[in-house]
Phi, psi and omega in degrees: 000137182270140177299329183298335181279350181261103180206163181265125183288170181297325178299323179295322180296324177294313184294328183284348186297299181176165169287132177304136181297132176065039181301139184251153176287131177214099182238111185232111176294150174293136182251326183305143183305326183287343185246335190294146175238010181077022182283142174239149178225111184243122184257127174230112183065238181261006183245131174249118180267128181249123185222186179077228183086180182242119179262130174228111186063232179264008180258137177240122186254137171231147179226132182234145172280320177221151174206111170222151185229119185286171183299124177082354180276164181231135169251119187241118178271129180228172175225093187292343181289353176082006180254019184299330182294341180260000179284131180262329184216126172257116191244120184240136174234150177239116192256351192282348177091005177255149181294140174271122176252122185238110178233024177227208188250130170258123184217161174234156178221128180078007178243061197290338181245013189271138165280151185242125179244133178225113188236119176221104181300338182285334180132161182221134174237127174256130181263186186295335182257010181291145177212135178244105185244072177242152194282339188237255180246144179239122181248120174243127187214153172253028179292165177271341182199168174234121180263145181255168184296336179271005180095350177295152184231129173260103187278153179239306179289328173233076190289337180299138179082012180293151175268135173254089190270151174268356180283167180287143175301141185238323186199150171271141177250128180243137183255357176112344181249024185292153178271192186249167171233132175228148175237119186237114173073017181295147182252193184302330184275007184298313178206145184256173184290347176275358182244131170268129185251133176232127177236130176221129185195178175298309177224147178231128176234137178235113190233125175051046186235153177223121175202158188224085177279171177273343174198157185208126170242131179229120180230117176244109188248008175062230183262017183291143168263108188198165170260145173240108182289142181292322183271341179225070184288349182256033184286338183220149174267133184261150181265356173213166182114129183243134173239118185229143174237129179227122178049046186232159176230110179235111182233127183261129182236137177289157178217187180298331184250350184234148188272347186078016181282141178236130176223136181215141178221138178191159171287328180219121178240127185232128171245122178237115181048049186221157175243127177228108193215159167254123189240108178284171176220242173278001175240150176281141179278153190277339179136153176242120186232128179236138170231102188223166171276284175259131172244118185239120177241126182207153173271181175212151180300124178074012180295152183287333186230151161287135181291127186217130175232121181162216185215152178238151168232096179269348185231220184274342179281152178281145174292156183287150166295139177252115186236114185237126175239112186218153173284320179216141176232128179232119183238138180205172170057053178063013177295161189212137163253124193207155164225126188224138165262113190283163176307133182090349181286151172252341177281163181268156170292155180271161174286152176243124179236123182233130173236121186206160172286308179224143179231122176243123178239108189232164172042063174066016171286163185204155167242119195222141164231132183214159181208148176243168175059223180274359183288153178255135174282153185277165175280157175238117185239112184237127171238125185209150173293321178213145177230129176236126178238124186214158171053050176085008175297158189207142164238123192210138170238127188225139168245137178251359186220216184278341178286154180281151173287155180279160179276149174251122180237118183233124178235115187211158172289310178223136174242117180239123180236119175247089196076184176092180193211137163238121190210148164241124192228143167244113185284174187299333179277354188276145166247349176280169182273148171288153179278175179273158173237117180233123182234126176239123186208167169276315177227140174232124180230119179246133183216157174053054174078015176297149184223138167240121192206153162242121187237129180240108177258356185253206186268353182273200180257144172287160183266162177288141173240117180232131178230123178234126182201161172296314182228129175234128179224131177242131181227155166052058173076019178279165185206152165237125192209155166231118187239144172235099190257335182294142181299331180252017183299145177279347176142161178273160177277171178279151173244127177235121181240126183228120186206156167285314178231125178235124178236125179243110195233157166044064174080008179274164180205155166246125193212160168226126186230136172235143178220100183132214185271344182286153179277144173290153182276152175294139178247113183246125178234125178232114184212143173292318181229116183238119178242126174240104185240103185057037177224191186205146155257122192221130171234126187220141167253109190276355180160172180081201186258353182289143178271145174292152180285158178280156176246124178240119181239126172236118187220155167286291172241134181242122180235126174239132178207164177053055179064016171299151185210152164245117193215141166237152181203159174224140174238021177220205180274346176288154182279153170285156186281156171294142169250119180237118185235129171233135186200173171265325176213144178228128180231111177250131181211171172044058172077009178285168183201153164245118191215151168227128187227149167243133176249007185211219184271342179290156181278139172293154182279159175282157176239123181235120181235128186209165178291151170290167191295340189246024177175170181286167180239126172251133183235130173236127180237112186223170171058044177076006176290161183204155169242121189210145167236124193216151165263123190232135175102153186294333184265356185284137176227354180290155178288149168284159178271173178270161176236123180233125184228131172237125185210163171281301176236130178236115183238130175235124176146184353260342190258154171061029169049065172296159189205159164239124189207159165229150181199154169231145180258345182223210175297155182124175183246128169288144184286162175284153173243123179234125183230133174231121183209158171285315177225139177231126178237125173247104181251093185068019183243176182218150166244118193213146168233133187218146167247101190270350179286146183279344185263308184203172182126137186246124177289153180270164176275165180232126182232114183234128174240125183205155170290315178223141172233128177235125182238116185222162173054044177083015174294153186216144163243117189210148170233126190227138173236136177255015181219176184295347175291149188290149168288162183278159177278156178237126179236121177241124173245109195213149172286301179232127177244121179235123174236130188220131174101151179302136180086348176282117197208148166246116191212146169234124189228146166239113187257016178280139176272008179248025180089172181133143185278140161278153180279161177277159177236123177238121180239117176254105191218152173276326179215134178230129176234123173243116188234144164053050176098355176292155188211153163244124188210151163235147186209135174225128181290316186232357181236188180294139174280159178277163177278152172239122181234123173250113177255119186227149179288168181295348174261000187285161177226143174240120180245122172246113188221142175182145176261285179288324180228142187275154162281132195230138162242120187215142169230133183215150178216163173278238181285357181276180179292136176287160179274168180253129173260120179239124175239111192244121160073016174291159174291322188217133165247118182246115180252106180242073187086038182251168179221138169237116189233126172239101190241141177187151180279348177238181182289167171101359176277089191247158175230127178238119184233130173223118178204166176291317182224139173234104189241135180242147175289154181266351185248006176228153179287124177241124189241127170239102188242123188229127176268005180222230186270138174240124173237122181232125174236092188195159165273133186243135178203176175245182185258018176293152179292149180152199183289168176295149181294148175270170181284108180234052181300144177291167180296159174289167188300321183294323180288326178293320181297336179285342180280125181239143174262142177279072181231156178287158182295326180238140177091346181279150177237124182239125188229155165253103184258120183250118174219075186293150178249359178217189186286340184228154178210155181198187177236155182244303189253146178282346188249127171063209181271142181219156177230136182216141178250118178234118181052037176082009181258144180242126182228136178251132182237143167228116180252124195230150168219120182276000000 
């Protein structure tokens, strides 16, 4: 439809001007034989009695040349023949071509069941003193004719040849030159609830008027040539015709004889500082239905009313359904489309159904359904090509009592929110549940703090929030959320987001929050492409006993950057939610994080990351990004959660120490870390579990399975305790392990000066390389050190290499028991500037080595230093050129145990120092120091047990 076709005709401008001052009564029946119906008009004082007419069946026809009714005057239709009680329809036409001005009372007497028809094609104006006091329905129209159910036509513009049918009236006929109807300044007495009012004209204007009919039909069809059926006046959408309300209050109420139904059709419908409503009472209203082109709702400066279109339920009856079909809807200036069950009502609010091409809700305008007490608020169902909400606009369903909130259903091509709110809410006084919010769109864009939410402040349950679109974007502090804030709340609703592309940007978030005893809702995100850039997916328990909801993310590619986060947390006794992520690729950078935290007694949630079902997962964590489950804050005592990751390639590095970690700061357990990957690279990054509190707290273990692990530039795998509780164990099951560079380390440490165990390290590997200062270590300052065990196949190799800095395997302790280093069954141990150190101030720092060959370079220092027992079952040689090494296997364990060093139990150092001078070296005697020459080589051995 073209905007150019929607305009107010010249006739409408005339009618809107004013009632002519001092309008006089002028009622003149048609006299010519072709027009006359035998109507009489007798005036006595201020009353004109209209009698006679032509009766056909149950229809009574009157025809007038002119009809106007002056201020305070009355036109009274009677039936002197005494048969008025059987008349069904009183049908009046005005043929003279002049506008009817009515500023008095139209009434009937003795026609108790009759509908009243008043047809003047030239136009009708109702003034401030107008009153329509007829018992059933009153039809005022500027049609050219009235068609009957049998096809007969009662003509007005061409009255000659009219049919006087006995059938029921069926439709008004318009030829395109019809006039307008206006109501100016009408008061409460204009029409009553026992009367159904119907107006049909080119344009209809209602200005500064207040009236309450029992039913209301309004049809403004402009210059259209069309029929308007009495029973179905909304059968067609018109391309011209204006229906306007200005500073008016029109509320339709059902009665014993009227349904309270409202129907309106126009090309353009405008409400300015006006209320147009269906108002139930002890009866339910039948419904409010609009079929329009443009629907415009707006306030005005100093207007008498907030603009309101909708329905009320103040009593036991239900509010009417609000059904709007429009090409365009524009709302502004606090205007409202609403259905409400008011305080004290027992009836329910009505549903709101809107079908439109475009919907604009601006400057604090709203579409609302609400209910108090036991009443239920209605659903809001909107289908539109586009929806724009800006400057405080709102779509909201709210319950304040025991009744449930209504559901919000939105189906649109594009939803754009610049500020504003779409919400289903249960307020603090409510015991009913909040309704659901479901949005289906091609594009959804939220900006400048826009919100889509289900909020539960009462004792009921929060509603589900679901958004499905090709593209969803949140910017500048916008949010999609399900919250449970009431202390006695039963819980928050679930959030479900489904998109091809989802972008959460610049302080925006998708969240589920609980505060109190209610459980947080599950947060489900499914997207092909998910970007979180300075935004968040967040599930939180802010206090109380309620648990935070779990977060489930399924994505093709997931990107977090610029402190973007996926996070669960608890600040009460309830647990933080699980984070479960499945994807094809994950890229975390620039301070972003996936985290679960406890700030109180509740347990932090677990983090589970795995491939989606149809392909491998590659993960890159860079720029200080991290995956962590932690106990945070001085008052926190809850356990941290575990972290489990399954990936094809897992890369951490290189800048700002990215990490995967679990930790506790006080009492409690840090979670376990479990990783399964084909390749794992730590480039200046760490995988760590720590108990950082000085009093108590247990670090978690680390379990990694990979084809290859590469640790470079100070990368670390570590479990650390700062208190007497033990550090966690580290288990690596790997094909090839390469650690290179100073600070690149696999370590379990206990740094408490009050005792405490370091954890053990078990590495099951085919190949291990420690280069240039890289290390595998356990360390305890005051307690026992952990064991280091390398389990390798008979084809495995262990390389310790370094020039300026050695590759090191070391276990050390303070006054506690030293750890045991076990290297079992590799084919080759190659020490090219390497060190194996078992150090401790007490007994038990032992080294057990079993391999086919243990070969040391001849041009670099290779150190095997043991403060306890040394057991070696290997052929030993150096890398000088020459013949192949001979079989120089070490003594068996029983013979080594017989060798004792003359050293003190504490403070003594017993070493096996290898510095060969030729191509081969070996040992001779089991006791003490020995010297043996084999093929010209000299080797010194010290085998010790403290």
